[in-house]
TIGURO-312567 format. One record per residue (C-alpha): residue number from 1; residue in one letter; x, y, z. Coordinates in steps of 0.5 Angstrom, whole numbers. Example, Ala and Ser with C-alpha at 12.3 -4.5 7.8 and 13.67 -1.06 7.14 Angstrom:
2
k_r_c1_c2_c3
1_a_25_-9_16 $
2_s_27_-2_14 $
This chain:
428
k_r_c1_c2_c3
1_x_245_184_241 $
2_x_244_191_245 $
3_x_237_194_243 $
4_x_233_200_246 $
5_x_226_201_245 $
6_x_222_208_244 $
7_x_215_209_244 $
8_x_213_214_238 $
9_x_206_213_240 $
10_x_201_208_242 $
11_x_202_204_236 $
12_x_209_207_233 $
13_x_215_204_236 $
14_x_223_205_234 $
15_x_228_200_236 $
16_x_236_202_236 $
17_x_240_195_235 $
18_x_247_194_236 $
19_x_250_187_233 $
20_x_256_185_236 $
21_x_263_186_233 $
22_x_264_178_233 $
23_x_257_177_230 $
24_x_259_182_224 $
25_x_266_179_223 $
26_x_264_172_223 $
27_x_258_174_217 $
28_x_263_178_213 $
29_x_268_172_213 $
30_x_262_167_211 $
31_x_260_172_205 $
32_x_268_173_203 $
33_x_269_165_203 $
34_x_263_165_198 $
35_x_266_171_194 $
36_x_272_167_194 $
37_x_269_161_191 $
38_x_266_164_185 $
39_x_270_170_184 $
40_x_275_171_178 $
41_x_281_175_180 $
42_x_287_176_176 $
43_x_293_173_178 $
44_x_290_168_182 $
45_x_287_161_181 $
46_x_279_160_182 $
47_x_278_159_189 $
48_x_285_161_191 $
49_x_284_168_192 $
50_x_286_170_199 $
51_x_281_173_204 $
52_x_284_179_205 $
53_x_284_181_197 $
54_x_277_179_197 $
55_x_275_183_202 $
56_x_279_189_199 $
57_x_276_188_192 $
58_x_269_187_194 $
59_x_268_191_200 $
60_x_262_195_199 $
61_x_258_188_196 $
62_x_260_184_202 $
63_x_258_190_207 $
64_x_252_190_203 $
65_x_250_183_203 $
66_x_252_183_211 $
67_x_247_188_212 $
68_x_241_185_208 $
69_x_243_178_212 $
70_x_244_181_219 $
71_x_238_186_220 $
72_x_232_182_218 $
73_x_234_177_223 $
74_x_236_182_228 $
75_x_229_186_228 $
76_x_225_179_228 $
77_x_229_177_234 $
78_x_229_184_238 $
79_x_221_184_237 $
80_x_220_177_239 $
81_x_224_178_245 $
82_x_220_184_247 $
83_x_213_180_245 $
84_x_212_185_239 $
85_x_209_184_232 $
86_x_210_189_227 $
87_x_204_190_222 $
88_x_208_192_216 $
89_x_215_191_214 $
90_x_220_196_219 $
91_x_223_202_216 $
92_x_230_201_217 $
93_x_235_207_217 $
94_x_241_210_220 $
95_x_245_204_218 $
96_x_253_204_220 $
97_x_257_198_218 $
98_x_265_198_218 $
99_x_269_192_219 $
100_x_272_191_226 $
101_x_266_195_229 $
102_x_259_193_231 $
103_x_253_194_226 $
104_x_248_199_228 $
105_x_241_201_226 $
106_x_234_204_228 $
107_x_228_201_226 $
108_x_221_204_226 $
109_x_215_200_226 $
110_x_207_200_227 $
111_x_204_195_232 $
112_x_197_193_235 $
113_x_197_193_243 $
114_x_192_189_246 $
115_x_186_193_248 $
116_x_179_192_251 $
117_x_173_192_246 $
118_x_168_193_251 $
119_x_162_190_253 $
120_x_159_188_247 $
121_x_152_188_249 $
122_x_152_195_249 $
123_x_152_195_241 $
124_x_145_197_239 $
125_x_143_195_232 $
126_x_136_196_229 $
127_x_135_191_223 $
128_x_134_194_216 $
129_x_127_192_214 $
130_x_127_186_208 $
131_x_120_187_207 $
132_x_117_187_200 $
133_x_111_190_198 $
134_x_106_189_192 $
135_x_108_195_189 $
136_x_115_193_188 $
137_x_113_186_186 $
138_x_109_190_180 $
139_x_115_194_178 $
140_x_119_188_177 $
141_x_113_185_173 $
142_x_113_191_169 $
143_x_121_190_168 $
144_x_120_183_165 $
145_x_114_186_160 $
146_x_119_191_158 $
147_x_124_186_157 $
148_x_119_182_153 $
149_x_117_188_149 $
150_x_117_187_141 $
151_x_117_192_135 $
152_x_112_192_130 $
153_x_112_196_124 $
154_x_107_201_123 $
155_x_103_203_117 $
156_x_98_208_115 $
157_x_100_214_120 $
158_x_105_219_122 $
159_x_110_219_127 $
160_x_107_219_134 $
161_x_110_219_141 $
162_x_113_213_143 $
163_x_115_210_136 $
164_x_122_208_134 $
165_x_123_212_127 $
166_x_129_209_122 $
167_x_131_215_118 $
168_x_137_218_114 $
169_x_140_224_118 $
170_x_144_230_115 $
171_x_147_235_121 $
172_x_150_241_120 $
173_x_153_246_125 $
174_x_150_253_124 $
175_x_144_254_119 $
176_x_142_250_113 $
177_x_146_254_108 $
178_x_153_253_111 $
179_x_157_251_106 $
180_x_161_246_110 $
181_x_159_238_108 $
182_x_154_235_113 $
183_x_155_230_118 $
184_x_151_224_115 $
185_x_148_218_118 $
186_x_144_212_115 $
187_x_139_208_118 $
188_x_139_211_124 $
189_x_134_208_129 $
190_x_131_214_134 $
191_x_126_212_140 $
192_x_121_218_141 $
193_x_122_220_148 $
194_x_129_217_149 $
195_x_133_222_154 $
196_x_139_222_149 $
197_x_135_226_144 $
198_x_137_233_142 $
199_x_132_238_146 $
200_x_126_239_141 $
201_x_128_234_136 $
202_x_122_229_137 $
203_x_117_235_136 $
204_x_120_236_129 $
205_x_119_229_127 $
206_x_111_228_130 $
207_x_107_227_124 $
208_x_112_225_119 $
209_x_110_219_115 $
210_x_115_214_111 $
211_x_118_217_105 $
212_x_117_224_108 $
213_x_124_229_108 $
214_x_124_235_113 $
215_x_129_240_114 $
216_x_129_244_121 $
217_x_134_248_126 $
218_x_135_247_133 $
219_x_138_251_138 $
220_x_141_248_144 $
221_x_140_251_151 $
222_x_146_255_154 $
223_x_146_250_160 $
224_x_146_244_155 $
225_x_151_238_158 $
226_x_155_237_152 $
227_x_159_244_152 $
228_x_161_244_145 $
229_x_153_244_143 $
230_x_151_249_148 $
231_x_148_256_146 $
232_x_149_253_139 $
233_x_144_252_132 $
234_x_145_246_129 $
235_x_141_244_122 $
236_x_138_237_121 $
237_x_135_234_114 $
238_x_132_228_116 $
239_x_128_223_111 $
240_x_123_218_115 $
241_x_125_210_112 $
242_x_121_206_117 $
243_x_116_207_123 $
244_x_115_202_129 $
245_x_111_201_135 $
246_x_114_198_141 $
247_x_109_193_144 $
248_x_109_190_151 $
249_x_106_183_152 $
250_x_100_182_156 $
251_x_101_180_163 $
252_x_98_173_163 $
253_x_99_166_163 $
254_x_102_165_156 $
255_x_107_171_158 $
256_x_109_166_164 $
257_x_110_160_160 $
258_x_114_164_155 $
259_x_119_165_161 $
260_x_119_158_163 $
261_x_113_158_168 $
262_x_107_155_169 $
263_x_102_160_170 $
264_x_102_168_172 $
265_x_101_166_179 $
266_x_107_162_179 $
267_x_111_167_176 $
268_x_109_173_181 $
269_x_111_168_186 $
270_x_117_167_184 $
271_x_119_174_183 $
272_x_117_176_190 $
273_x_121_170_192 $
274_x_127_173_188 $
275_x_126_180_191 $
276_x_125_177_198 $
277_x_132_174_197 $
278_x_135_180_194 $
279_x_132_184_200 $
280_x_135_180_205 $
281_x_142_180_203 $
282_x_141_188_202 $
283_x_139_188_209 $
284_x_144_184_212 $
285_x_149_188_208 $
286_x_146_194_211 $
287_x_146_191_218 $
288_x_154_189_217 $
289_x_156_196_215 $
290_x_152_199_221 $
291_x_156_194_226 $
292_x_163_195_223 $
293_x_161_203_224 $
294_x_160_202_231 $
295_x_166_197_232 $
296_x_171_202_229 $
297_x_169_207_235 $
298_x_171_202_240 $
299_x_179_202_238 $
300_x_182_206_243 $
301_x_188_209_239 $
302_x_189_211_232 $
303_x_190_206_226 $
304_x_197_205_224 $
305_x_198_209_218 $
306_x_201_203_215 $
307_x_195_199_215 $
308_x_191_205_212 $
309_x_195_205_206 $
310_x_195_198_205 $
311_x_187_198_205 $
312_x_187_204_201 $
313_x_192_200_196 $
314_x_187_194_196 $
315_x_181_198_195 $
316_x_185_201_189 $
317_x_187_194_186 $
318_x_180_192_187 $
319_x_177_197_183 $
320_x_182_197_177 $
321_x_181_190_177 $
322_x_173_191_176 $
323_x_175_196_171 $
324_x_179_191_167 $
325_x_173_185_168 $
326_x_169_190_164 $
327_x_174_191_159 $
328_x_176_198_161 $
329_x_184_200_161 $
330_x_185_203_168 $
331_x_190_208_165 $
332_x_185_210_160 $
333_x_179_211_164 $
334_x_180_218_165 $
335_x_180_217_173 $
336_x_184_222_178 $
337_x_187_216_181 $
338_x_191_221_187 $
339_x_184_224_188 $
340_x_181_217_188 $
341_x_186_215_193 $
342_x_184_220_198 $
343_x_177_219_197 $
344_x_178_212_200 $
345_x_183_214_206 $
346_x_177_215_211 $
347_x_173_209_209 $
348_x_179_205_209 $
349_x_181_208_216 $
350_x_174_206_219 $
351_x_175_199_216 $
352_x_181_197_219 $
353_x_179_200_226 $
354_x_173_195_225 $
355_x_177_189_223 $
356_x_182_190_229 $
357_x_177_190_234 $
358_x_174_184_231 $
359_x_181_181_231 $
360_x_182_183_239 $
361_x_175_179_240 $
362_x_178_173_236 $
363_x_184_173_240 $
364_x_180_174_247 $
365_x_175_169_246 $
366_x_180_164_243 $
367_x_175_163_236 $
368_x_178_158_232 $
369_x_177_155_225 $
370_x_177_147_224 $
371_x_180_144_218 $
372_x_173_141_217 $
373_x_170_148_216 $
374_x_176_150_211 $
375_x_174_143_207 $
376_x_167_145_207 $
377_x_169_152_204 $
378_x_173_148_199 $
379_x_167_143_197 $
380_x_163_149_196 $
381_x_167_153_191 $
382_x_169_146_188 $
383_x_161_145_187 $
384_x_160_152_184 $
385_x_166_152_179 $
386_x_165_145_177 $
387_x_171_142_179 $
388_x_173_137_184 $
389_x_175_139_191 $
390_x_182_136_191 $
391_x_183_140_185 $
392_x_181_146_188 $
393_x_185_145_194 $
394_x_191_144_190 $
395_x_190_150_187 $
396_x_189_154_193 $
397_x_195_151_196 $
398_x_199_153_190 $
399_x_197_160_191 $
400_x_197_161_198 $
401_x_189_161_198 $
402_x_188_157_204 $
403_x_190_162_209 $
404_x_185_167_206 $
405_x_180_162_207 $
406_x_182_161_214 $
407_x_182_168_216 $
408_x_175_169_212 $
409_x_172_164_216 $
410_x_175_167_223 $
411_x_173_174_221 $
412_x_166_171_220 $
413_x_166_167_227 $
414_x_168_174_230 $
415_x_162_177_227 $
416_x_157_172_229 $
417_x_160_172_236 $
418_x_159_180_236 $
419_x_152_179_233 $
420_x_150_174_238 $
421_x_152_179_244 $
422_x_149_185_241 $
423_x_143_188_243 $
424_x_139_187_236 $
425_x_132_190_235 $
426_x_127_190_229 $
427_x_125_184_224 $
428_x_129_178_225 $
């Protein structure tokens, strides 16, 4: 087999391949024999059709099969002989095949050359702060109070700020004398002060007592967010049917016990611990993001476009999967997927560049993952899902998931190696 390699750029290569006539002829004969055993040709008994007739009758199909059998093997052999590895399926073009002639074609592919990631000690990181102050704890405690709020009936007074009003509502576009039938809603609950309330609506309810009916017209501003209502007049008729006041629980020991904690001090300590745990992981994510940004700058060549496209595809699939998990049909979500795809291109390019640098560190430092480490991950997953390690391993083997665990652990080892050699300042 003859091969002729050419460099398009540092990562993009082409190879012109010529497969000898004798190899092509032997493959044509082999496939023709397969066709002869299966084909039904008028005038011949099954399996007795002469090869010459088979080759004439099924010429295009046979040559198609020869191409699909020989070319992938030839590309693999050519790359292996050159010591190259394609990062994606090669693009095969300019295929020529005729019986009695060599098979020739051109394959283009991306590859990643070896490179020097540079001195890891020159990576400089300032650890993100994970400190939690008293104000953050108090805000979290207030959120707990808000979730524990209850609504109690109010008697003997009219509507006031912060109340929740139950009312029947009729709505008309334009003035109240408009003959068109109103838009009627029964037993609507409205909390005064809510951001979704129409402008000026709350003020019209202030002071109304249960049983009161009121008609009023609101003018929506020209810059109102809902364009159909912008600069429009809308008439309302409301009848107050009930009135409740939102009451927050006291921050005391009883409140803590309602949440399953012995005392307010213990609840406060638990809230602080949870916030510190969240802050720690947020800081780690921020540190990791900064590390990946710096690693990406160390790639001395442009990221192969095929790898960028693959990462963009992965991000789109992940986003679509999250929508589905939220019971949102990605096709009905009103998303401009072409625009979203383009918005992910540069972050994908940076992510792939950083990953390539980490892979080179892994190769140079001979970082490996042991079977025991993989088994440890299997056991952890089994504990989280309430399954046996054997069942989890069997499922992963069936789905090809073990290789992903190996790759993930190897990537984490590479990150740990880089962090151990980087210059890091700030809180530990």
